[in-house]
C-alpha positions as CSV (number, residue, x, y, z in Angstrom):
1,M,79.0,-26.3,41.7
2,G,78.6,-30.1,42.8
3,N,77.2,-29.7,46.0
4,L,75.3,-26.2,45.5
5,S,72.8,-27.7,42.8
6,A,72.5,-31.0,45.0
7,S,71.2,-28.8,48.0
8,R,69.0,-26.9,45.5
9,C,67.2,-30.5,44.7
10,T,67.0,-31.1,48.6
11,P,64.0,-29.1,50.0
12,P,64.9,-28.2,54.1
13,L,64.0,-30.5,56.8
14,W,61.4,-27.7,57.8
15,V,59.8,-27.3,54.6
16,A,59.4,-31.6,54.5
17,A,58.1,-30.9,58.2
18,A,55.7,-29.0,56.8
19,L,54.4,-30.3,53.9
20,L,54.1,-33.8,55.9
21,I,51.8,-32.0,58.7
22,L,49.7,-30.3,55.4
23,K,49.3,-33.9,54.2
24,A,48.1,-35.0,57.8
25,S,45.6,-32.3,58.4
26,A,44.1,-32.9,55.2
27,G,43.3,-36.2,55.7
28,W,42.0,-35.0,59.1
29,L,39.8,-32.9,57.5
30,Q,38.3,-35.3,55.1
31,F,37.4,-37.3,58.2
32,L,35.9,-34.2,60.2
33,V,34.1,-32.4,57.8
34,P,31.5,-35.2,56.8
35,Q,30.8,-35.6,61.3
36,A,30.8,-31.7,61.8
37,V,28.1,-31.4,58.1
38,A,26.6,-34.6,60.2
39,G,26.4,-33.1,63.3
40,T,25.1,-29.7,62.3
41,H,22.2,-31.6,60.6
42,E,21.5,-33.4,63.1
43,A,21.4,-30.2,65.4
44,S,18.9,-28.6,63.5
45,Q,15.8,-30.9,64.1
46,F,15.7,-30.0,66.7
47,S,14.0,-26.7,69.0
48,V,15.3,-25.5,72.1
49,P,13.8,-22.9,73.5
50,S,15.6,-19.9,75.2
51,G,13.5,-18.5,77.0
52,S,11.3,-20.3,80.8
53,P,7.7,-19.3,79.8
54,D,5.8,-17.2,83.2
55,E,3.5,-19.1,85.2
56,Y,0.5,-18.0,82.9
57,M,2.2,-18.8,80.2
58,Q,2.6,-22.2,81.2
59,A,-0.9,-22.8,81.9
60,G,-1.5,-21.6,78.3
61,A,0.4,-23.7,77.2
62,E,-0.9,-26.7,78.9
63,F,-4.5,-25.7,77.3
64,A,-2.9,-25.4,73.9
65,R,-2.2,-28.9,74.2
66,E,-5.4,-29.7,74.5
67,L,-6.6,-28.5,72.0
68,D,-3.8,-29.7,69.6
69,P,-2.3,-32.7,71.4
70,N,0.5,-32.5,68.9
71,V,1.1,-28.8,68.7
72,E,5.2,-27.8,69.4
73,I,5.7,-24.8,71.8
74,S,8.9,-23.3,72.0
75,Y,9.5,-20.3,74.4
76,R,11.8,-17.3,72.2
77,D,12.8,-14.4,74.2
78,S,13.3,-12.4,71.3
79,Q,9.8,-13.8,69.7
80,G,7.3,-10.5,69.9
81,G,3.7,-11.8,70.1
82,S,2.9,-15.2,68.7
83,L,3.4,-16.8,65.8
84,S,1.9,-20.1,64.3
85,V,2.8,-22.3,61.1
86,S,1.6,-25.4,60.1
87,R,3.5,-27.9,58.5
88,V,2.5,-31.2,56.5
89,E,4.2,-34.3,58.3
90,G,3.3,-37.5,56.3
91,N,-0.5,-37.9,56.2
92,G,-1.0,-35.0,59.1
93,I,-0.3,-31.6,59.9
94,K,1.5,-30.3,62.7
95,C,1.1,-26.9,65.0
96,I,4.2,-25.2,65.4
97,V,3.5,-21.9,67.6
98,R,6.4,-19.8,68.5
99,V,5.8,-17.3,71.9
100,S,7.4,-15.1,73.8
101,P,7.7,-16.7,77.5
102,D,6.9,-13.4,78.8
103,T,2.2,-13.3,78.9
104,G,2.7,-9.4,78.7
105,E,4.9,-9.9,75.0
106,A,3.1,-12.7,73.6
107,L,-0.3,-10.5,73.5
108,R,1.4,-7.6,72.0
109,P,0.3,-5.3,71.3
110,L,-3.6,-6.4,72.1
111,G,-2.7,-7.3,75.4
112,R,-2.3,-3.4,77.1
113,F,-6.2,-3.1,76.1
114,L,-6.6,-6.6,77.7
115,N,-5.2,-5.9,81.1
116,D,-7.7,-5.3,84.0
117,R,-10.6,-6.7,81.6
118,I,-9.6,-10.0,82.1
119,E,-7.0,-12.2,84.3
120,P,-3.5,-12.7,82.9
121,K,-4.3,-16.7,82.7
122,A,-7.0,-16.0,80.7
123,Q,-5.2,-13.9,78.4
124,A,-2.3,-16.0,78.1
125,M,-4.8,-19.4,77.2
126,F,-6.7,-17.0,74.6
127,A,-2.9,-16.0,73.0
128,M,-2.3,-19.6,73.0
129,A,-5.9,-20.5,71.9
130,H,-5.8,-18.1,69.1
131,E,-3.1,-19.9,67.7
132,I,-4.0,-23.1,67.6
133,G,-7.2,-21.5,65.9
134,H,-4.9,-20.5,63.3
135,C,-3.4,-23.8,62.9
136,K,-7.1,-25.3,62.8
137,L,-8.3,-22.8,60.0
138,R,-5.4,-23.8,58.1
139,G,-5.6,-28.1,58.7
140,A,-9.1,-27.7,57.2
141,F,-8.2,-26.3,53.9
142,L,-4.4,-28.2,54.0
143,N,-6.9,-31.3,54.6
144,R,-9.5,-31.9,52.0
145,P,-11.9,-35.1,51.8
146,D,-11.5,-35.0,47.9
147,G,-7.5,-35.2,48.5
148,R,-6.8,-31.7,47.1
149,A,-5.3,-29.0,49.2
150,A,-6.1,-25.5,49.3
151,D,-4.3,-22.3,51.5
152,A,-6.1,-21.0,54.2
153,S,-4.0,-17.7,52.4
154,V,-7.3,-17.7,50.0
155,F,-8.8,-15.5,52.7
156,S,-7.6,-12.2,53.9
157,W,-5.1,-11.8,56.7
158,L,-8.3,-9.9,58.9
159,A,-10.8,-12.8,58.2
160,Q,-7.7,-15.0,59.3
161,E,-7.8,-13.3,62.6
162,A,-11.3,-12.7,63.4
163,A,-11.7,-16.7,62.3
164,A,-8.7,-17.6,65.4
165,D,-10.1,-15.2,68.0
166,V,-13.8,-16.7,67.2
167,Y,-12.2,-19.9,67.9
168,G,-9.5,-18.7,71.3
169,I,-12.7,-17.6,72.7
170,L,-14.9,-20.1,72.4
171,S,-12.1,-22.0,73.4
172,V,-11.3,-20.1,76.9
173,E,-15.0,-19.4,77.6
174,R,-15.4,-23.1,77.2
175,R,-12.9,-23.8,79.9
176,L,-13.2,-20.8,82.3
177,G,-17.2,-20.0,81.5
178,E,-18.7,-17.2,80.7
179,K,-18.5,-15.7,83.6
180,I,-15.2,-14.5,82.3
181,P,-16.0,-11.6,79.9
182,V,-13.5,-12.8,77.7
183,R,-15.3,-12.1,74.4
184,Q,-16.3,-8.3,75.7
185,A,-12.9,-7.8,77.2
186,V,-11.2,-9.3,73.3
187,I,-13.7,-7.4,70.8
188,V,-13.0,-4.2,73.0
189,S,-9.4,-4.6,72.8
190,R,-9.3,-5.7,69.1
191,M,-11.2,-2.1,68.7
192,L,-9.5,0.0,70.7
193,T,-6.1,-1.5,69.3
194,S,-7.8,-0.7,65.4
195,A,-8.2,2.7,66.7
196,S,-5.0,3.5,68.0
197,R,-2.8,2.3,64.7
């Protein structure tokens, strides 16, 4: 009887080993989890492009950087069209453009109506300048001389699009000259896009 009660009190060797492994694993997790979280946080600070831009989008990006040297441009294969956002950083505003690496996708749905009206390089330049125009409009409302900030959303979406179009058209015409009919092409394309909806 004495031997039986003693064997119940002493755990088998494999149980003791398993407990030791669990304790060691818990210690390693306490060490590794902060490292993993720090690594994840650090990785989120960077934008990793997933697409390689075609030659026209490369030219459009160079043009966008001339219009706003601080613009951040990322190419996303899954991004249909172009999108811009503005982020307040310190005393300034950072313009961020997310765009498809393919010119045809970057200009969707306007591109199908611009084809054969203006060349692809001018289309890409317009697409990028249009997004910079959105950022400039938001910047004008966020950076007020009296120190107050307003939001560009006080304007309707159509008014914002029209303002961005005007900025894009004038920027491209200033670069390429008025011989390239950007103004007429964009106006006609916008009308055709509206009529097809």
